[in-house]
C-alpha positions as CSV (number, residue, x, y, z in Angstrom):
1,M,69.0,-2.3,-33.6
2,R,71.1,0.9,-31.6
3,E,73.2,2.8,-32.9
4,T,75.4,5.3,-30.7
5,V,76.7,8.4,-32.0
6,A,79.6,10.2,-30.6
7,P,79.9,14.3,-30.9
8,A,81.8,15.6,-33.6
9,K,83.3,18.6,-34.6
10,A,83.3,18.6,-38.4
11,V,81.9,16.8,-41.0
12,Q,84.4,17.5,-44.0
13,G,85.4,15.7,-47.3
14,I,83.3,14.3,-50.5
15,V,80.0,12.0,-50.0
16,S,78.4,10.1,-52.7
17,L,74.7,9.0,-52.0
18,P,72.5,6.9,-53.0
19,G,69.9,7.1,-56.1
20,D,66.7,9.2,-55.7
21,K,63.9,7.4,-54.4
22,S,61.2,9.2,-55.7
23,I,62.9,8.9,-59.4
24,S,63.9,5.3,-58.6
25,H,60.2,4.2,-57.7
26,R,59.2,5.5,-61.3
27,Y,61.6,4.3,-63.4
28,A,60.9,1.1,-62.3
29,M,57.1,1.6,-63.0
30,L,57.8,2.9,-66.1
31,A,60.2,0.0,-67.3
32,S,58.3,-2.6,-66.4
33,I,55.2,-1.6,-68.4
34,A,57.1,-0.5,-71.3
35,E,58.3,-2.6,-74.5
36,G,61.5,-4.3,-74.4
37,Q,64.6,-3.5,-71.9
38,S,65.5,-0.9,-69.3
39,V,68.6,-0.6,-68.1
40,I,68.6,1.6,-64.6
41,A,72.0,3.1,-63.0
42,N,72.4,4.0,-59.3
43,Y,68.8,2.4,-58.6
44,S,67.9,3.5,-55.3
45,T,69.1,0.4,-52.4
46,G,66.7,1.8,-50.3
47,A,64.1,-1.0,-49.0
48,D,60.8,1.3,-50.4
49,C,62.7,0.7,-53.4
50,Q,62.8,-2.8,-53.5
51,S,59.6,-2.9,-52.3
52,T,58.9,-1.5,-55.8
53,L,60.9,-3.8,-57.5
54,G,59.3,-6.9,-55.8
55,C,55.9,-6.2,-56.7
56,M,57.0,-5.4,-60.7
57,A,58.2,-8.7,-60.2
58,A,54.9,-10.3,-58.9
59,L,53.2,-8.5,-61.8
60,G,55.1,-10.4,-64.2
61,A,58.5,-7.9,-65.3
62,Q,61.1,-9.7,-65.6
63,V,63.6,-8.2,-62.4
64,E,67.6,-8.3,-62.6
65,R,70.3,-7.2,-61.9
66,D,73.7,-7.0,-64.3
67,Q,77.2,-7.5,-63.4
68,Q,77.9,-3.7,-63.1
69,G,75.1,-3.5,-60.5
70,R,72.4,-1.6,-62.4
71,V,68.8,-2.9,-62.7
72,V,67.3,-4.9,-65.7
73,I,64.1,-4.9,-66.5
74,Q,62.2,-6.3,-69.6
75,G,58.6,-4.6,-69.4
76,G,55.6,-5.5,-71.8
77,T,52.3,-6.5,-70.5
78,L,51.4,-7.3,-66.8
79,R,49.8,-10.1,-65.7
80,E,47.6,-11.1,-62.1
81,P,49.8,-11.5,-59.3
82,A,49.9,-14.7,-57.3
83,S,49.4,-13.5,-54.1
84,Q,49.1,-10.1,-51.8
85,L,51.2,-7.3,-54.2
86,D,54.0,-6.2,-50.5
87,A,54.2,-2.0,-51.0
88,G,56.3,-2.6,-47.2
89,N,56.5,0.5,-45.9
90,S,56.2,2.4,-48.9
91,G,53.6,5.4,-49.2
92,S,54.9,6.2,-52.7
93,T,54.6,2.5,-54.0
94,I,51.4,1.5,-52.6
95,R,49.7,5.1,-54.1
96,M,51.3,5.3,-57.6
97,L,51.3,1.7,-58.0
98,S,47.8,2.1,-57.6
99,G,47.1,4.0,-60.9
100,I,48.4,1.0,-62.6
101,L,46.8,-1.5,-61.4
102,A,43.3,0.1,-61.4
103,A,43.4,-0.2,-65.0
104,Q,44.6,-4.2,-66.2
105,P,42.2,-6.8,-66.9
106,F,42.6,-8.6,-63.5
107,T,42.1,-8.1,-59.9
108,S,45.1,-7.6,-57.3
109,L,45.3,-6.8,-53.9
110,I,48.3,-4.8,-52.2
111,A,49.0,-3.8,-48.7
112,G,52.4,-3.2,-46.7
113,D,53.4,-3.3,-43.0
114,E,51.8,-2.1,-39.8
115,S,53.1,1.6,-40.4
116,L,51.2,1.8,-44.3
117,A,47.9,0.3,-43.3
118,R,47.7,3.1,-41.0
119,R,48.3,5.5,-43.8
120,P,45.0,6.8,-45.4
121,M,44.4,6.2,-49.3
122,A,41.3,8.1,-50.0
123,R,43.5,11.5,-51.6
124,I,44.0,8.6,-54.7
125,I,41.3,6.0,-54.5
126,K,38.6,9.4,-55.6
127,P,40.3,10.2,-58.9
128,L,40.5,6.7,-59.7
129,E,36.8,6.1,-59.2
130,Q,36.2,9.1,-60.8
131,M,38.0,7.2,-63.7
132,G,35.9,4.4,-63.5
133,A,37.8,2.1,-61.5
134,S,36.6,-0.2,-58.4
135,I,38.8,-0.1,-55.3
136,E,38.0,-1.6,-51.7
137,A,39.6,-0.2,-48.8
138,R,40.0,-0.9,-44.8
139,D,37.0,1.5,-43.8
140,G,36.8,3.3,-47.1
141,T,40.4,4.8,-46.9
142,Y,43.2,2.1,-45.2
143,P,45.4,-0.3,-46.7
144,P,45.2,-2.9,-47.9
145,L,43.5,-2.4,-51.0
146,T,41.7,-4.7,-53.5
147,I,41.5,-3.1,-57.3
148,H,39.2,-4.3,-59.7
149,G,41.0,-3.8,-63.0
150,R,38.3,-1.4,-65.3
151,T,38.8,0.4,-68.5
152,L,39.5,3.6,-67.2
153,H,38.8,7.1,-69.1
154,G,41.0,10.3,-69.2
155,I,39.6,13.2,-66.3
156,D,40.0,16.7,-65.9
157,Y,41.1,16.5,-62.1
158,P,42.1,19.2,-60.1
159,L,44.2,18.4,-57.0
160,P,42.4,19.4,-53.6
161,V,46.0,19.8,-52.1
162,P,49.4,19.4,-53.3
163,S,50.5,15.9,-53.2
164,A,53.3,14.6,-56.7
165,Q,52.0,11.0,-55.4
166,V,48.2,11.6,-56.3
167,K,49.3,13.3,-59.3
168,S,51.6,10.5,-60.1
169,C,49.0,7.9,-59.8
170,V,46.5,9.7,-62.1
171,L,49.5,10.4,-64.8
172,L,50.1,6.7,-64.4
173,A,46.2,5.7,-64.4
174,G,46.1,7.8,-67.6
175,L,49.1,5.8,-69.5
176,F,45.7,3.2,-70.1
177,A,42.7,5.7,-69.8
178,Q,40.8,6.9,-73.1
179,G,40.8,9.9,-73.6
180,D,43.2,12.7,-72.4
181,T,43.9,13.3,-68.5
182,I,45.0,15.9,-67.2
183,V,45.9,17.2,-63.5
184,R,46.0,20.6,-61.7
185,E,48.1,21.9,-58.9
186,P,46.9,24.4,-56.7
187,V,51.8,24.3,-56.0
188,R,53.9,23.0,-58.4
189,T,54.9,19.9,-56.7
190,R,57.7,17.6,-58.2
191,D,57.8,17.0,-61.7
192,H,59.9,13.6,-61.5
193,T,56.5,11.6,-63.1
194,E,56.1,13.8,-66.4
195,I,59.6,14.2,-67.4
196,A,59.9,10.1,-66.1
197,L,57.0,10.1,-69.2
198,R,58.6,11.8,-71.9
199,E,61.4,9.8,-71.4
200,F,59.6,6.5,-72.1
201,G,57.9,8.1,-74.6
202,A,55.1,9.3,-73.9
203,D,53.1,13.3,-74.8
204,C,53.3,14.7,-70.9
205,S,53.3,18.7,-71.9
206,A,53.1,20.9,-68.7
207,E,52.2,24.7,-68.8
208,K,51.5,26.9,-65.6
209,R,50.9,23.7,-63.1
210,V,48.3,21.9,-65.4
211,I,49.9,18.9,-67.3
212,T,48.0,17.1,-70.1
213,L,49.3,13.7,-70.8
214,R,48.0,12.5,-74.2
215,A,46.2,9.2,-74.9
216,G,47.3,6.3,-76.9
217,A,51.7,6.9,-75.3
218,R,53.4,3.6,-76.2
219,L,56.6,3.3,-73.5
220,K,59.8,2.1,-75.3
221,G,62.2,0.9,-72.5
222,R,65.3,3.2,-72.5
223,E,68.4,3.6,-70.2
224,L,68.7,5.6,-67.4
225,F,70.8,6.7,-64.8
226,V,69.3,7.9,-60.7
227,P,70.4,11.4,-59.6
228,G,71.5,11.0,-55.8
229,D,68.9,11.8,-53.6
230,L,68.7,15.4,-52.6
231,S,66.1,14.2,-49.8
232,S,69.2,12.6,-48.1
233,A,71.6,14.9,-49.5
234,C,69.5,17.4,-46.7
235,F,70.9,15.4,-43.7
236,F,74.4,15.7,-44.8
237,L,73.8,19.6,-45.4
238,V,72.2,20.1,-42.2
239,A,75.3,18.1,-40.3
240,A,77.7,20.5,-42.3
241,L,75.6,23.8,-41.4
242,L,75.6,22.3,-37.6
243,M,79.7,22.0,-37.2
244,K,81.9,25.0,-37.0
245,E,84.5,23.6,-38.7
246,S,82.8,21.6,-41.6
247,D,83.5,22.1,-45.6
248,L,81.8,18.8,-47.5
249,V,80.7,18.3,-51.5
250,V,77.8,16.1,-52.4
251,H,78.2,14.5,-55.1
252,G,76.3,13.7,-58.2
253,V,73.1,15.4,-56.1
254,G,69.9,15.5,-58.1
255,V,69.0,19.6,-58.2
256,N,65.4,19.6,-60.2
257,P,64.4,23.3,-60.1
258,T,61.0,21.1,-58.1
259,R,63.0,20.2,-55.7
260,S,65.3,23.3,-55.3
261,A,63.0,24.8,-52.4
262,L,65.9,23.1,-49.7
263,L,68.4,25.0,-51.6
264,D,66.3,28.3,-50.8
265,Y,65.7,27.3,-48.0
266,L,69.1,26.8,-46.5
267,A,70.0,29.5,-48.7
268,G,68.1,32.3,-47.2
269,I,68.5,31.3,-43.6
270,G,72.0,32.6,-45.0
271,A,73.6,28.7,-45.6
272,S,77.0,28.8,-47.5
273,I,76.3,26.6,-50.6
274,K,77.6,26.3,-54.1
275,V,76.1,23.9,-56.9
276,L,79.0,23.0,-59.0
277,D,79.2,21.2,-62.3
278,V,75.6,21.0,-63.2
279,R,74.6,18.7,-65.8
280,Q,71.5,17.2,-67.4
281,I,71.3,13.5,-67.5
282,G,67.8,11.5,-68.9
283,G,65.7,14.7,-68.1
284,E,67.3,15.1,-64.6
285,L,69.3,18.1,-63.4
286,I,72.6,16.8,-61.3
287,G,75.2,18.7,-59.8
288,D,77.6,18.7,-56.8
289,L,76.6,20.4,-53.3
290,R,79.5,22.1,-51.3
291,V,78.7,23.2,-48.2
292,R,80.6,24.8,-45.5
293,A,79.2,25.8,-41.7
294,S,77.8,29.1,-41.8
295,R,76.0,31.5,-39.3
296,L,72.2,30.9,-40.0
297,H,68.9,32.9,-38.7
298,R,65.7,32.0,-38.1
299,G,63.7,30.1,-40.5
300,S,60.1,29.9,-41.5
301,V,58.0,27.2,-42.8
302,D,54.7,27.4,-44.5
303,G,51.8,27.3,-47.3
304,P,53.2,26.2,-50.5
305,L,56.8,25.8,-48.7
306,T,55.7,23.2,-45.9
307,A,54.5,20.8,-49.2
308,A,57.6,21.5,-51.1
309,L,59.8,20.6,-47.6
310,I,57.6,18.2,-45.8
311,D,60.1,15.3,-46.3
312,E,62.8,17.2,-44.6
313,I,61.2,19.2,-42.3
314,P,62.4,16.7,-39.4
315,A,66.6,17.3,-40.2
316,L,65.6,21.3,-40.7
317,A,64.1,21.0,-37.1
318,V,67.4,19.9,-36.0
319,L,69.0,22.9,-37.9
320,G,66.8,25.2,-36.4
321,A,66.9,24.5,-32.4
322,A,71.0,24.4,-33.3
323,T,71.3,27.3,-35.0
324,G,68.9,30.3,-35.7
325,G,65.3,28.5,-34.8
326,I,62.3,27.2,-36.9
327,T,58.7,28.1,-37.2
328,V,56.4,25.5,-39.0
329,R,52.8,25.4,-40.2
330,D,50.3,23.8,-42.3
331,A,52.0,20.3,-42.3
332,S,49.8,18.5,-41.0
333,E,50.6,15.5,-43.5
334,L,53.2,15.1,-40.9
335,R,51.1,13.1,-38.7
336,I,50.5,10.9,-41.1
337,K,53.9,9.6,-41.9
338,E,55.6,6.8,-41.0
339,T,55.1,7.6,-37.5
340,D,52.8,11.1,-36.0
341,R,56.4,13.4,-36.7
342,I,55.4,16.3,-34.4
343,A,55.1,14.0,-32.2
344,T,57.9,11.9,-32.3
345,L,60.5,15.2,-32.9
346,E,59.0,16.3,-30.0
347,S,59.4,13.1,-27.7
348,N,63.0,13.4,-29.3
349,F,64.1,16.7,-28.6
350,R,62.8,16.6,-24.8
351,R,65.2,13.7,-24.2
352,M,67.9,15.7,-25.5
353,G,66.5,18.8,-23.6
354,V,65.4,21.4,-26.3
355,E,62.2,22.9,-25.8
356,M,59.5,23.0,-28.9
357,E,56.1,24.1,-28.8
358,T,53.8,22.2,-31.1
359,T,50.5,22.7,-32.6
360,A,48.4,20.6,-35.0
361,D,49.6,21.4,-37.9
362,G,53.1,22.4,-36.8
363,F,55.6,23.8,-34.1
364,H,57.9,26.7,-32.9
365,I,61.3,25.7,-31.9
366,A,63.4,28.5,-30.0
367,G,67.0,28.9,-31.9
368,G,70.5,28.4,-29.6
369,Q,69.4,25.8,-27.3
370,K,72.2,23.5,-26.7
371,F,71.4,19.6,-27.3
372,H,72.2,17.1,-24.5
373,G,73.3,13.5,-25.2
374,A,70.4,11.0,-24.6
375,E,68.5,7.7,-25.7
376,L,66.8,8.6,-28.4
377,D,63.7,6.6,-30.9
378,S,62.9,6.7,-34.2
379,C,60.0,5.1,-33.2
380,G,61.0,2.9,-36.7
381,D,61.0,6.0,-38.5
382,H,63.8,6.0,-41.1
383,R,63.4,10.2,-41.3
384,I,63.7,10.8,-37.8
385,A,66.5,7.6,-37.2
386,M,68.4,10.1,-39.5
387,A,67.9,13.3,-38.3
388,F,68.5,12.8,-34.7
389,S,71.8,11.4,-35.9
390,V,72.5,14.1,-37.3
391,A,71.3,16.4,-33.8
392,A,73.6,13.2,-31.7
393,L,76.8,14.8,-33.7
394,A,76.1,18.1,-32.2
395,A,75.3,16.7,-28.6
396,D,77.7,17.4,-25.6
397,G,77.8,13.7,-25.0
398,P,77.1,10.6,-26.8
399,C,72.9,9.1,-28.0
400,E,72.2,5.7,-28.7
401,I,69.2,5.8,-31.2
402,E,66.8,2.9,-30.8
403,G,65.8,1.6,-34.3
404,A,68.1,3.3,-36.3
405,D,67.7,0.4,-38.5
406,S,65.1,1.8,-40.3
407,A,67.4,4.7,-41.9
408,G,67.6,1.5,-44.3
409,V,64.3,2.4,-45.4
410,S,65.2,4.5,-47.7
411,F,68.9,5.1,-47.1
412,P,71.3,2.1,-46.2
413,G,74.5,2.1,-45.2
414,F,73.8,6.1,-42.7
415,F,75.5,5.5,-40.5
416,D,78.8,4.3,-41.9
417,K,78.7,7.4,-44.8
418,L,78.2,9.2,-41.6
419,R,81.4,7.9,-39.6
420,E,83.1,8.7,-42.9
421,I,82.8,12.2,-42.7
422,A,82.2,13.2,-39.3
423,H,85.3,14.1,-37.4
């Protein structure tokens, strides 16, 4: 699908966003293995999170929606799926769910679309095999994965690289393991899994980047609310910062401290962002973000900050190109996302007349560059589609975006929301 985005002078108003993808995935998986019923309000509408629901239903969980649109899950003991589990485009689904599947008394096959088939899984296979799992993968690392359920034992696992998905995979496997499971992080990553585990009744503690899950957890169904997705909010924050007359409020966004790197980075380069009406629901902090057009200076993303901002980098690249510039290092993971995001950024920036220097693990973009109207291509990557839709608002003419429907992976209705606030 092609989408035309016209230039704008400002983004203004109040916008509410779909539920956080990361939290939605975790709630759906834990609700499916918990005893009794869970009711999840504001569950993500993105295709990735629907893939998780589809997998859990195929594994025997009863998944429905009530009259208020909430996801209702009757959990319990999982059963062998009748056919291959389909994770779609969702790396979160296949990586985290593999931890649960590794401990089940049956064999399961899980795969996804063409993009997911190119994404390496060795990071989860290694610790799961250390716990006693038996997993077969194409070329030893790529989906589809054939997971032969086994009796698992807890391990003390130092993460080789920061990864909330790998950490979560190990902890979810640890729910079924004999003995405690410990994960040691080189840097702190998002802690939605730890919070969710505690909400469902597990004994999970964290101290100085060491997460300990005590054996014998008995999970109970819960009523839960998913905050708005901060990663999705990033595109609207960037749009407001690009437009000189902007004044925008993003309502009900998750402001978990392990996700605050985005807000800290933006404030650090001069962005005017205020967090209003902070409250806590289900262990997660939620607030409203008010952002106004600001004078920004050059930004730098490297080391632990790169891991914390990996999903937001495409949008931040757009912001840097039009304002003070940006340098990104230690981001080789961008090469193995839904696309090679460094390459797709470079290709689309070139079409818009923006210069970008790339390296094996990052890039540098000088600031103060002008965006020209152009034909752009998402290459099927939702974050590239949304990032360049925001760039198009600041262009000197309309932009045509090929593959714009890929935004639906995380944010169905994104273009409608953008049109509502762009003036």
